[in-house]
C-alpha positions, 0 to 999 in steps of 0.5 A, spaced: 401 913 346 402 907 342 400 900 345 405 894 344 401 888 342 403 881 345 402 874 343 400 869 348 407 866 349 410 873 350 404 875 355 406 868 359 413 870 359 411 877 362 407 874 367 411 868 369 406 863 367 405 857 361 402 860 355 396 856 356 394 861 362 393 867 357 390 863 352 385 861 357 384 868 359 383 869 351 378 863 350 374 865 357 374 873 354 377 875 361 382 879 357 382 884 352 385 882 345 385 883 338 385 879 332 390 880 326 388 875 321 388 869 324 393 871 330 391 873 336 394 879 340 394 882 347 395 889 348 400 891 353 395 896 356 390 890 357 396 886 361 397 892 365 390 892 367 389 885 368 394 885 373 392 891 377 384 889 377 387 882 380 392 885 385 391 882 392 393 887 398 396 883 404 393 884 410 398 886 416 397 883 423 396 890 426 390 891 421 387 884 422 387 886 430 384 893 429 378 890 425 377 884 430 376 889 436 372 894 432 
């Protein structure tokens, strides 16, 4: 499977953020990236992994009550 390599602007558009956010992820080494000459690209699979790792599941009222009782 071939990975697409995205620019920071493309990742920002995909995530619905400003271009500053993916650039900060790169600077802080919080996402995998590849340097192609002076250009920095983020593999699409790295974006998918980042989203999966930072996913927060909602807490339902029923779940929270069960934990409080137990």
